[in-house]
C-alpha positions as CSV (number, residue, x, y, z in Angstrom):
1,X,46.3,-27.3,-39.7
2,X,43.9,-25.5,-37.3
3,X,45.0,-25.8,-33.6
4,X,42.0,-23.9,-32.2
5,X,39.9,-25.9,-29.9
6,X,36.4,-26.8,-31.1
7,X,33.7,-25.0,-29.1
8,X,30.8,-25.8,-31.4
9,X,29.2,-28.5,-29.1
10,X,29.6,-26.1,-26.1
11,X,27.9,-23.3,-28.1
12,X,25.1,-25.7,-29.1
13,X,24.5,-26.6,-25.4
14,X,24.7,-22.9,-24.4
15,X,22.1,-21.8,-27.0
16,X,19.8,-24.7,-25.9
17,X,20.2,-23.5,-22.2
18,X,21.8,-26.8,-21.2
19,X,23.9,-24.9,-18.7
20,X,25.5,-27.9,-16.8
21,X,26.5,-29.7,-20.0
22,X,27.8,-26.4,-21.5
23,X,29.9,-25.6,-18.5
24,X,31.3,-29.2,-18.3
25,X,32.2,-29.0,-22.0
26,X,33.9,-25.6,-21.7
27,X,35.9,-26.8,-18.7
28,X,37.1,-29.8,-20.7
29,X,38.3,-27.5,-23.5
30,X,40.1,-25.3,-21.0
31,X,41.9,-28.3,-19.5
32,X,43.5,-28.7,-23.0
33,X,43.9,-25.0,-23.7
34,X,43.8,-23.1,-20.4
35,X,44.7,-19.7,-22.0
36,X,42.2,-19.9,-24.9
37,X,40.3,-16.5,-24.6
38,X,37.1,-17.5,-26.5
39,X,36.7,-20.5,-24.1
40,X,37.1,-18.3,-21.1
41,X,34.6,-15.7,-22.5
42,X,32.1,-18.5,-23.2
43,X,32.6,-20.0,-19.7
44,X,31.9,-16.6,-18.1
45,X,28.7,-16.3,-20.1
46,X,27.6,-19.8,-19.0
47,X,28.4,-18.9,-15.4
48,X,26.5,-15.7,-15.7
49,X,23.5,-17.5,-17.2
50,X,23.5,-19.9,-14.2
51,X,23.6,-16.9,-11.8
52,X,27.1,-17.7,-10.5
53,X,28.3,-14.1,-10.8
54,X,31.3,-14.5,-8.5
55,X,32.9,-17.2,-10.6
56,X,31.9,-15.4,-13.8
57,X,33.8,-12.3,-12.6
58,X,36.8,-14.5,-11.8
59,X,36.7,-16.1,-15.2
60,X,36.3,-12.7,-17.0
61,X,39.2,-11.1,-15.2
62,X,41.3,-14.2,-16.1
63,X,40.3,-13.5,-19.8
64,X,41.2,-9.8,-19.4
65,X,44.6,-10.8,-18.1
66,X,45.2,-12.6,-21.4
67,X,43.6,-9.9,-23.6
68,X,44.2,-6.6,-21.7
69,X,43.0,-4.4,-24.6
70,X,39.7,-6.2,-25.3
71,X,37.0,-3.5,-24.6
72,X,34.2,-6.1,-24.7
73,X,35.7,-8.0,-21.8
74,X,35.8,-4.9,-19.6
75,X,32.2,-4.2,-20.6
76,X,31.2,-7.8,-19.6
77,X,33.1,-7.4,-16.3
78,X,31.4,-4.1,-15.7
79,X,28.0,-5.8,-16.3
80,X,28.8,-8.5,-13.8
81,X,29.9,-6.1,-11.1
82,X,26.7,-4.1,-11.8
83,X,24.6,-7.3,-11.3
84,X,26.3,-7.8,-7.9
85,X,25.8,-4.1,-7.1
86,X,29.5,-3.4,-6.8
87,X,29.1,-0.1,-8.5
88,X,32.6,1.2,-7.9
89,X,34.2,-1.7,-9.8
90,X,31.5,-1.7,-12.4
91,X,32.3,2.0,-13.1
92,X,36.0,1.3,-13.3
93,X,35.5,-1.5,-15.9
94,X,33.1,0.6,-17.9
95,X,35.5,3.5,-18.0
96,X,38.3,1.2,-19.2
97,X,36.0,-0.2,-21.9
98,X,35.0,3.4,-22.9
99,X,38.7,4.4,-23.1
100,X,39.4,1.5,-25.5
101,X,36.2,1.9,-27.5
102,X,35.2,5.6,-27.2
103,X,32.5,5.5,-29.9
104,X,30.5,2.7,-28.5
105,X,27.2,4.2,-27.1
106,X,26.2,1.0,-25.4
107,X,29.3,1.1,-23.2
108,X,28.6,4.8,-22.5
109,X,25.0,4.0,-21.7
110,X,26.0,1.3,-19.2
111,X,28.5,3.6,-17.6
112,X,25.9,6.3,-17.1
113,X,23.5,3.9,-15.5
114,X,26.1,2.7,-13.1
115,X,27.0,6.3,-12.3
116,X,23.4,7.1,-11.7
117,X,22.9,4.1,-9.4
118,X,25.9,5.1,-7.4
119,X,24.1,8.3,-6.4
120,X,25.6,10.8,-9.0
121,X,22.3,11.6,-10.6
122,X,23.2,15.0,-12.0
123,X,26.4,13.6,-13.6
124,X,24.4,10.7,-15.1
125,X,21.9,13.1,-16.6
126,X,24.8,15.0,-18.3
127,X,26.2,11.7,-19.6
128,X,22.9,10.6,-21.0
129,X,22.3,14.0,-22.7
130,X,25.7,13.7,-24.3
131,X,25.0,10.2,-25.6
132,X,21.6,11.3,-27.0
133,X,23.2,14.3,-28.7
134,X,25.6,12.0,-30.5
135,X,23.1,9.3,-31.1
136,X,19.7,11.0,-31.6
137,X,18.1,7.9,-33.2
138,X,18.8,5.6,-30.2
139,X,15.8,4.9,-27.9
140,X,17.8,3.3,-25.0
141,X,19.6,6.4,-23.7
142,X,16.3,8.3,-23.9
143,X,14.6,5.7,-21.8
144,X,17.4,5.6,-19.3
145,X,17.4,9.4,-19.1
146,X,13.7,9.2,-18.4
147,X,14.4,6.7,-15.5
148,X,17.0,9.1,-14.1
149,X,14.7,12.1,-14.3
150,X,12.0,10.1,-12.6
151,X,14.5,9.3,-9.7
152,X,15.0,13.0,-9.4
153,X,11.3,13.7,-9.2
154,X,11.0,15.3,-12.6
155,X,8.0,13.1,-13.7
156,X,6.6,15.3,-16.5
157,X,10.1,15.6,-18.1
158,X,10.6,11.9,-17.6
159,X,7.4,11.1,-19.5
160,X,8.5,13.3,-22.3
161,X,11.8,11.3,-22.7
162,X,9.9,8.0,-22.5
163,X,7.5,9.2,-25.3
164,X,10.5,10.1,-27.4
165,X,12.0,6.7,-26.8
166,X,8.6,5.0,-27.6
167,X,8.4,6.9,-30.9
168,X,11.8,5.6,-31.9
169,X,11.1,2.1,-30.7
170,X,7.3,1.5,-30.3
171,X,7.9,-2.2,-29.6
172,X,10.1,-1.7,-26.5
173,X,8.1,-3.2,-23.6
174,X,10.5,-1.7,-21.1
175,X,9.7,1.9,-22.1
176,X,6.0,1.2,-21.8
177,X,6.6,-0.3,-18.4
178,X,8.6,2.9,-17.4
179,X,5.7,5.0,-18.6
180,X,3.4,2.9,-16.4
181,X,5.5,3.3,-13.4
182,X,5.7,7.1,-13.8
183,X,2.0,7.5,-14.5
184,X,1.3,5.5,-11.4
185,X,3.6,7.8,-9.3
186,X,1.6,10.8,-10.7
187,X,-1.7,9.2,-9.6
188,X,-2.8,8.5,-13.1
189,X,-3.9,5.0,-12.4
190,X,-5.9,4.3,-15.6
191,X,-3.0,5.5,-17.8
192,X,-0.6,3.4,-15.8
193,X,-2.7,0.3,-16.3
194,X,-2.9,1.0,-20.1
195,X,0.9,1.3,-20.3
196,X,1.5,-1.9,-18.3
197,X,-1.0,-3.7,-20.5
198,X,0.8,-2.6,-23.6
199,X,4.1,-3.7,-22.1
200,X,2.9,-7.3,-21.5
201,X,1.3,-7.4,-24.9
202,X,4.6,-6.5,-26.5
203,X,6.5,-9.0,-24.3
204,X,4.4,-11.7,-22.8
205,X,7.4,-13.0,-20.8
206,X,8.0,-9.8,-18.8
207,X,7.5,-10.7,-15.1
208,X,8.3,-7.1,-13.8
209,X,5.6,-5.6,-16.0
210,X,3.1,-8.3,-15.0
211,X,3.8,-7.5,-11.4
212,X,3.5,-3.7,-11.9
213,X,0.2,-4.3,-13.7
214,X,-1.0,-6.3,-10.8
215,X,-0.1,-3.5,-8.4
216,X,-1.9,-0.9,-10.5
217,X,-5.0,-3.1,-10.8
218,X,-4.9,-3.7,-7.1
219,X,-4.9,0.0,-6.5
220,X,-8.0,0.2,-8.7
221,X,-9.6,-2.5,-6.5
222,X,-9.6,-4.9,-9.5
223,X,-8.3,-7.7,-7.4
224,X,-9.4,-10.7,-9.6
225,X,-7.5,-9.3,-12.5
226,X,-4.5,-8.3,-10.3
227,X,-4.2,-11.8,-9.0
228,X,-4.3,-13.2,-12.5
229,X,-1.3,-11.0,-13.6
230,X,0.8,-11.4,-10.5
231,X,0.2,-15.2,-10.8
232,X,1.6,-15.0,-14.3
233,X,4.6,-13.1,-13.0
234,X,5.3,-15.8,-10.5
235,X,4.9,-18.6,-13.1
236,X,7.4,-16.7,-15.3
237,X,9.8,-16.4,-12.3
238,X,8.9,-18.6,-9.3
239,X,11.4,-17.0,-7.0
240,X,10.3,-13.4,-7.9
241,X,10.2,-11.9,-4.4
242,X,8.4,-8.7,-5.4
243,X,5.6,-10.7,-7.1
244,X,5.1,-12.8,-3.9
245,X,5.1,-9.5,-2.0
246,X,2.5,-8.0,-4.4
247,X,0.3,-11.1,-4.0
248,X,0.6,-10.9,-0.3
249,X,-0.4,-7.3,-0.3
250,X,-3.5,-8.1,-2.5
251,X,-4.6,-10.9,-0.1
252,X,-4.1,-8.6,2.8
253,X,-6.4,-6.0,1.2
254,X,-9.0,-8.7,0.7
255,X,-8.8,-9.8,4.3
256,X,-7.2,-13.1,3.4
257,X,-4.4,-12.7,6.0
258,X,-3.4,-16.4,6.1
259,X,-2.7,-16.4,2.4
260,X,-1.0,-13.0,2.7
261,X,1.4,-14.4,5.4
262,X,2.2,-17.4,3.2
263,X,3.1,-15.2,0.3
264,X,5.2,-12.9,2.4
265,X,7.1,-15.9,3.7
266,X,7.8,-17.0,0.1
267,X,9.0,-13.5,-0.7
268,X,11.3,-13.6,2.4
269,X,12.7,-17.0,1.3
270,X,13.4,-15.6,-2.2
271,X,14.9,-12.4,-0.9
272,X,15.9,-12.6,2.8
273,X,17.6,-9.2,2.6
274,X,14.6,-7.2,1.7
275,X,13.5,-4.9,4.5
276,X,10.2,-4.2,2.7
277,X,9.3,-7.9,2.7
278,X,10.3,-8.4,6.4
279,X,8.2,-5.3,7.2
280,X,5.2,-6.6,5.2
281,X,5.4,-10.0,7.0
282,X,5.7,-8.3,10.4
283,X,2.7,-6.1,9.6
284,X,0.5,-9.0,8.5
285,X,1.5,-11.0,11.7
286,X,0.5,-7.9,13.8
287,X,-2.9,-7.9,12.0
288,X,-3.3,-11.5,12.9
289,X,-2.3,-10.9,16.6
290,X,1.0,-12.9,16.4
291,X,2.9,-10.1,18.1
292,X,6.0,-11.9,19.2
293,X,6.8,-13.2,15.7
294,X,5.8,-9.8,14.2
295,X,8.4,-8.1,16.3
296,X,11.1,-10.6,15.1
297,X,10.4,-9.7,11.5
298,X,10.0,-6.0,12.1
299,X,13.4,-5.9,13.9
300,X,14.9,-7.9,11.0
301,X,13.6,-5.2,8.7
302,X,15.2,-2.5,10.9
303,X,18.6,-4.2,10.7
304,X,18.3,-4.3,6.9
305,X,17.1,-0.7,6.6
306,X,17.1,1.5,9.7
307,X,15.7,4.4,7.7
308,X,12.5,2.7,6.6
309,X,9.9,4.8,8.4
310,X,7.0,2.4,8.1
311,X,8.8,-0.1,10.3
312,X,8.8,2.4,13.2
313,X,5.1,3.0,12.6
314,X,4.3,-0.7,13.0
315,X,6.5,-1.1,16.1
316,X,4.9,2.1,17.6
317,X,1.5,0.5,17.3
318,X,2.9,-2.4,19.4
319,X,4.8,-0.1,21.8
320,X,1.8,2.0,22.8
321,X,0.0,-1.2,23.9
322,X,3.0,-2.5,25.8
323,X,3.9,-5.1,23.2
324,X,7.2,-3.6,22.4
325,X,9.8,-1.4,24.0
326,X,12.1,0.9,21.9
327,X,15.7,1.2,22.7
328,X,17.3,4.6,23.2
329,X,19.3,4.0,19.9
330,X,16.0,3.3,18.0
331,X,14.4,6.5,19.4
332,X,17.5,8.5,18.4
333,X,17.2,7.1,14.9
334,X,13.6,8.2,14.7
335,X,14.6,11.7,15.7
336,X,17.4,11.7,13.1
337,X,14.9,10.6,10.4
338,X,12.4,13.3,11.4
339,X,15.0,16.0,11.1
340,X,16.4,14.8,7.8
341,X,15.5,17.2,5.1
342,X,15.6,14.4,2.5
343,X,12.7,12.6,4.1
344,X,9.5,12.9,2.2
345,X,6.9,15.2,3.9
346,X,4.4,12.4,4.2
347,X,6.9,10.1,5.8
348,X,8.0,12.8,8.2
349,X,4.4,13.3,9.2
350,X,3.9,9.6,9.9
351,X,7.0,9.6,12.1
352,X,5.7,12.7,14.0
353,X,2.4,10.8,14.6
354,X,4.5,7.8,15.9
355,X,6.6,9.9,18.2
356,X,3.5,11.7,19.5
357,X,1.9,8.4,20.4
358,X,5.0,7.2,22.2
359,X,5.3,10.5,24.2
360,X,1.6,10.2,25.1
361,X,2.2,6.8,26.4
362,X,5.0,8.3,28.5
363,X,2.6,11.0,29.8
364,X,4.6,13.8,28.1
365,X,1.4,15.3,26.7
366,X,2.9,18.7,25.7
367,X,5.7,16.9,23.8
368,X,3.2,14.6,22.3
369,X,1.0,17.5,21.1
370,X,3.9,19.2,19.5
371,X,4.5,16.1,17.4
372,X,0.8,15.7,16.6
373,X,0.7,19.4,15.5
374,X,3.7,19.1,13.3
375,X,2.3,15.9,11.7
376,X,-1.1,17.5,11.0
377,X,0.5,20.8,9.8
378,X,2.5,18.8,7.2
379,X,-0.5,16.8,6.0
380,X,-2.6,20.0,5.8
381,X,0.1,21.7,3.7
382,X,0.3,18.7,1.4
383,X,-3.5,19.0,0.8
384,X,-3.2,22.7,0.1
385,X,-0.4,22.1,-2.3
386,X,-2.4,19.5,-4.2
387,X,-5.5,21.8,-4.1
388,X,-7.4,19.0,-2.3
389,X,-8.0,20.6,1.1
390,X,-11.2,20.1,3.1
391,X,-13.8,22.8,2.5
392,X,-16.2,23.0,5.5
393,X,-18.8,24.9,3.4
394,X,-18.9,22.3,0.6
395,X,-19.1,19.5,3.1
396,X,-22.1,21.2,4.9
397,X,-23.7,21.7,1.5
398,X,-23.2,18.0,0.7
399,X,-24.9,17.0,4.0
400,X,-27.7,19.5,3.1
401,X,-28.2,17.6,-0.2
402,X,-28.4,14.2,1.6
403,X,-31.0,15.5,4.1
404,X,-33.0,17.1,1.3
405,X,-32.8,14.0,-0.9
406,X,-33.7,11.5,1.8
407,X,-36.6,13.4,3.3
408,X,-39.6,11.9,5.0
409,X,-41.7,11.8,1.9
410,X,-39.1,10.1,-0.2
411,X,-38.1,7.6,2.4
412,X,-41.7,6.6,2.9
413,X,-42.1,5.7,-0.8
414,X,-38.5,5.0,-1.8
415,X,-37.7,2.2,-4.2
416,X,-36.4,-1.0,-2.6
417,X,-34.0,-3.6,-4.1
418,X,-36.3,-6.3,-2.8
419,X,-33.1,-8.0,-1.7
420,X,-34.3,-10.0,1.3
421,X,-31.3,-10.7,3.5
422,X,-30.5,-10.0,7.1
423,X,-26.8,-10.8,6.6
424,X,-25.4,-7.3,6.3
425,X,-24.5,-5.5,9.5
426,X,-23.2,-2.0,9.1
427,X,-21.2,-0.5,11.9
428,X,-21.0,3.3,11.4
429,X,-20.0,6.4,13.3
430,X,-17.0,8.7,13.6
431,X,-13.6,7.1,13.2
432,X,-12.0,6.3,16.6
433,X,-15.5,5.9,18.2
434,X,-15.1,2.2,18.9
435,X,-16.1,0.8,15.6
436,X,-13.2,-1.7,15.5
437,X,-14.0,-2.9,19.0
438,X,-17.7,-3.3,18.1
439,X,-16.9,-5.2,14.9
440,X,-14.5,-7.5,16.8
441,X,-17.2,-8.3,19.4
442,X,-19.8,-9.2,16.7
443,X,-17.2,-11.1,14.6
444,X,-16.3,-13.2,17.6
445,X,-19.8,-14.7,17.4
446,X,-19.6,-18.2,15.6
447,X,-22.3,-17.1,13.1
448,X,-20.7,-13.8,12.1
449,X,-17.7,-12.6,10.1
450,X,-16.0,-9.3,10.2
451,X,-15.1,-7.7,6.8
452,X,-13.2,-4.6,8.1
453,X,-13.5,-1.2,6.5
454,X,-14.8,-1.8,3.0
455,X,-15.4,0.9,0.4
456,X,-18.1,-1.1,-1.4
457,X,-21.1,1.2,-0.5
458,X,-19.4,4.3,-1.7
459,X,-18.5,2.5,-4.9
460,X,-22.1,1.3,-5.3
461,X,-23.2,5.0,-5.0
462,X,-20.7,5.9,-7.8
463,X,-22.1,3.1,-10.0
464,X,-25.6,4.4,-9.5
465,X,-24.4,7.9,-10.3
466,X,-22.8,6.7,-13.5
467,X,-25.9,4.8,-14.6
468,X,-28.3,7.7,-13.9
469,X,-26.0,10.5,-15.0
470,X,-26.5,12.3,-11.7
471,X,-24.2,12.6,-8.7
472,X,-24.8,11.1,-5.3
473,X,-27.2,11.7,-3.6
474,X,-29.5,13.0,-6.4
475,X,-29.0,9.8,-8.3
476,X,-31.0,7.8,-5.8
477,X,-34.2,9.6,-6.9
478,X,-33.8,8.0,-10.3
479,X,-33.0,4.5,-9.1
480,X,-35.4,1.7,-9.8
481,X,-35.9,-1.7,-8.3
482,X,-33.8,-3.6,-10.9
483,X,-30.8,-1.3,-10.5
484,X,-30.9,-1.5,-6.7
485,X,-31.2,-5.3,-6.8
486,X,-28.2,-5.6,-9.1
487,X,-26.1,-3.4,-6.8
488,X,-27.2,-5.3,-3.7
489,X,-26.4,-8.6,-5.4
490,X,-22.9,-7.3,-6.4
491,X,-22.2,-6.3,-2.8
492,X,-23.4,-9.7,-1.5
493,X,-21.3,-11.6,-3.9
494,X,-18.3,-9.5,-3.2
495,X,-18.4,-10.2,0.6
496,X,-19.7,-13.7,0.5
497,X,-16.5,-15.3,-0.8
498,X,-14.8,-14.0,2.3
499,X,-17.6,-15.1,4.7
500,X,-18.7,-18.5,3.5
501,X,-21.4,-19.9,5.8
502,X,-21.8,-16.8,8.0
503,X,-25.3,-15.6,8.7
504,X,-24.0,-12.1,9.5
505,X,-21.4,-10.1,7.6
506,X,-20.0,-7.0,9.4
507,X,-19.0,-4.0,7.3
508,X,-17.4,-1.4,9.6
509,X,-16.6,1.5,7.3
510,X,-17.3,4.4,9.7
511,X,-18.4,7.0,7.2
512,X,-21.1,4.8,5.7
513,X,-23.3,7.1,7.9
514,X,-23.3,9.2,4.7
515,X,-25.0,6.4,2.9
516,X,-27.6,5.1,5.3
517,X,-30.5,6.1,3.1
518,X,-29.0,4.2,0.2
519,X,-28.2,1.3,2.5
520,X,-31.9,1.1,3.5
521,X,-32.9,1.0,-0.1
522,X,-30.4,-1.7,-1.0
523,X,-30.7,-3.9,2.1
524,X,-34.2,-3.5,3.7
525,X,-33.2,-6.2,6.2
526,X,-29.8,-4.8,7.2
527,X,-28.8,-4.1,10.8
528,X,-27.3,-0.7,11.6
529,X,-25.0,-0.3,14.6
530,X,-24.1,3.3,15.5
531,X,-21.0,3.8,17.6
532,X,-20.6,7.1,19.6
533,X,-18.1,8.4,22.1
534,X,-17.4,11.6,24.0
535,X,-17.1,14.3,21.3
536,X,-13.8,15.7,22.7
537,X,-12.3,12.2,23.1
538,X,-13.3,11.1,19.6
539,X,-12.2,14.4,17.9
540,X,-8.9,14.5,19.7
541,X,-8.3,10.8,18.8
542,X,-8.9,11.7,15.1
543,X,-6.3,14.5,15.4
544,X,-3.8,12.1,17.0
545,X,-4.3,9.6,14.2
546,X,-2.6,9.2,10.8
547,X,-5.6,8.8,8.4
548,X,-3.6,9.0,5.2
549,X,-5.8,10.4,2.4
550,X,-8.6,11.7,4.6
551,X,-9.0,15.5,4.0
552,X,-10.9,16.6,7.1
553,X,-8.7,15.3,10.0
554,X,-5.7,17.7,10.0
555,X,-7.0,20.7,12.1
556,X,-9.1,20.7,15.2
557,X,-11.5,23.2,13.6
558,X,-12.1,20.9,10.5
559,X,-12.5,17.8,12.8
560,X,-15.0,19.8,14.9
561,X,-16.9,20.8,11.7
562,X,-17.0,17.2,10.4
563,X,-18.2,15.9,13.8
564,X,-21.0,18.6,13.8
565,X,-22.2,17.6,10.4
566,X,-22.0,13.9,11.3
567,X,-24.1,14.7,14.4
568,X,-26.7,16.6,12.3
569,X,-27.0,13.9,9.7
570,X,-27.4,11.1,12.3
571,X,-30.2,13.2,13.9
572,X,-31.9,13.2,10.5
573,X,-31.5,9.5,9.9
574,X,-33.2,8.8,13.2
575,X,-36.2,10.7,12.0
576,X,-36.6,9.1,8.5
577,X,-34.7,5.8,8.2
578,X,-37.0,2.7,8.0
579,X,-34.2,0.7,9.6
580,X,-33.6,0.5,13.4
581,X,-30.4,2.1,14.5
582,X,-28.9,0.5,17.5
583,X,-26.6,2.8,19.5
584,X,-23.5,1.7,21.2
585,X,-21.8,4.3,23.4
586,X,-18.2,3.6,24.0
587,X,-18.2,4.7,27.6
588,X,-21.2,2.5,28.4
589,X,-19.7,-0.5,26.6
590,X,-16.6,-0.1,28.8
591,X,-18.6,0.4,32.0
592,X,-21.3,-2.3,31.5
593,X,-19.7,-4.5,28.9
594,X,-21.7,-7.7,29.6
595,X,-25.1,-6.1,29.2
596,X,-24.0,-3.8,26.3
597,X,-22.6,-6.8,24.5
598,X,-25.7,-8.8,24.9
599,X,-27.8,-5.9,23.5
600,X,-25.4,-5.5,20.6
601,X,-25.6,-9.2,19.6
602,X,-29.3,-9.1,19.9
603,X,-29.5,-6.0,17.7
604,X,-27.7,-8.1,15.0
605,X,-30.5,-10.7,15.2
606,X,-28.1,-13.3,16.8
607,X,-28.5,-15.5,19.9
608,X,-26.1,-14.7,22.7
609,X,-22.9,-16.7,22.9
610,X,-20.5,-16.3,25.9
611,X,-17.5,-16.5,23.5
612,X,-18.3,-12.9,22.6
613,X,-17.0,-11.9,26.1
614,X,-13.5,-13.0,25.0
615,X,-13.6,-11.3,21.7
616,X,-9.9,-10.4,22.1
617,X,-8.9,-14.0,21.8
618,X,-10.2,-14.3,18.3
619,X,-7.8,-15.1,15.4
620,X,-9.4,-12.9,12.8
621,X,-7.4,-10.2,11.0
622,X,-7.7,-6.6,12.1
623,X,-6.2,-3.9,9.9
624,X,-7.4,-0.6,11.4
625,X,-5.5,1.7,13.7
626,X,-6.9,-0.3,16.7
627,X,-5.5,-3.6,15.5
628,X,-3.3,-4.1,18.6
629,X,-5.8,-2.6,21.0
630,X,-8.6,-5.0,20.2
631,X,-6.4,-8.0,21.1
632,X,-6.9,-7.0,24.8
633,X,-9.8,-7.1,27.2
634,X,-11.9,-3.9,27.3
635,X,-10.2,-1.2,29.4
636,X,-11.2,2.4,30.2
637,X,-7.9,4.3,29.9
638,X,-9.1,6.0,26.7
639,X,-12.1,7.6,28.4
640,X,-11.5,11.2,29.3
641,X,-8.1,11.3,27.6
642,X,-9.0,14.8,26.2
643,X,-8.4,16.2,29.7
644,X,-4.6,15.7,29.2
645,X,-4.8,18.1,26.2
646,X,-7.5,20.4,27.5
647,X,-5.3,23.5,27.0
648,X,-5.0,22.9,23.3
649,X,-8.7,22.2,22.6
650,X,-10.4,25.6,22.7
651,X,-10.7,25.8,18.9
652,X,-12.4,22.3,18.9
653,X,-14.7,23.2,21.8
654,X,-15.8,26.4,20.1
655,X,-16.6,24.7,16.9
656,X,-18.6,21.9,18.5
657,X,-20.6,24.3,20.6
658,X,-21.3,26.8,17.9
659,X,-22.1,24.3,15.1
660,X,-24.0,21.6,16.9
661,X,-24.9,23.0,20.3
662,X,-23.4,20.0,22.0
663,X,-23.0,20.3,25.8
664,X,-19.3,19.9,26.7
665,X,-17.5,19.7,30.0
């Protein structure tokens, strides 16, 4: 006679994923046989499948009490503690399982992963290497060693381990995903995309890889494809917070801020303890001008992760415009972060920029300049290390090529796209010259839409270069009407979906001044708005700003050189460009804003509308460094700011006077 309870019906429900029925059946068995270990083990598995890890741990520990030498129960308990991120107890259980079953490489692998995640990276590496030595034909420990090396920053060695794992198990989607992550961190975007695509081909139900692929495609500006893949990730796992975060980020990049905020809210609902999600939501709300709610979410992010530097950046943007006030404790935390040797150099630079801005607000200009200098020195050194530093000679040569290519004779007979549209309005000039303010004024007009800083024109020049086999600007001499019309149509289609019904579309990428000749060929009916500002003010403002990947903005001498070349090129465009260039001087806009605004709107071919006087009340998204500033009426406190830093500006003055002959105070 067999007295063992029958679990076959429970097993059938479990395999069919009928969790509630399976758990009820298991509990009925345990009512009759409360100390039956197989029933307890199965109940723990059911509770785990339902995500009820606390009860699963309780059940597993009850089973361990009945079978204290069952290595697999300790492994299961370790897995559960690992899922709940109680790494100390996970390690204890894995070590017990390992002592009972010392030749099981799966247990050793799980133990090494838990040790790694607890912060003992070097110990974990030694453990993985030992596992691999004893099990050279196993792909999993190689992949996990690759993950650990990646955490340590040894990207090339990590890729080597991943490739070894992939050779042993070419159908492992997780290894392909890890290769994609590491390639992305190395800046090898196309390789990353290929690896992620391979991962989702191998495993079509892999939401993490779908999300990673979406992020990579977004970085490549392939937004339509990115949305497709992140959408699949969300369908596979509707409560996948990172996927909602990714979709929010994509919408934000597209200027669809309302949709972005909706996705960030869904991410926050799925993972309310994610500082990254709270920060993303706070940033998007700042872009939309909802400062009070933005502060709430940014402060939530700080509570969750006081060391996340980007939160302080966002709060600093609010603080310098009197929309936020830092506590002494918060300022001390920023100082601690800056002095922490473990902080990445780029993150330290951003915090120095933030502290500089705050000290400037407090009129401690010498203290502010020290932080600005430290920030710029770090950024400059990073460029030198990556062999990507700005070369003033090469830049001057590039401007020479533009001037020689778009000479009077060529511009008089240049091919035209024939694309008849007055919709495009290009706001150009030096960064920090008032381009965001000007865009906001135009975009407040009922017939206009602002698109922010778009890279489309530079990308169109790259497309033309590819099709002709010549670099920009030489490629334009080989361009014909059909090519130009195709490129102009592509641009129009790209922006139209974001500006339905608008008769004017404002593209405010400042350095489109490098492409004005091409713009004239693509859009013979375009409107060109040129923003200018006191050279010392605009160059100092560039030095005080965190421009990320820009190469020319990290020394006063380089900024002065870039300004001089910009000034030289704008002088040339005035002589040869068939389009009218309307100048907006920041100081005049501040001093005579009604008349200057009227002239600006007229230059865009639009009738005057008084709503433009209250541009700062608009609800459009602004994502530039001036995103808080443009939510306020025009003020003049930025005029003449260079005088507070005059003692530091001799290198800049010398460069401007020697290179461009500009008269300076």
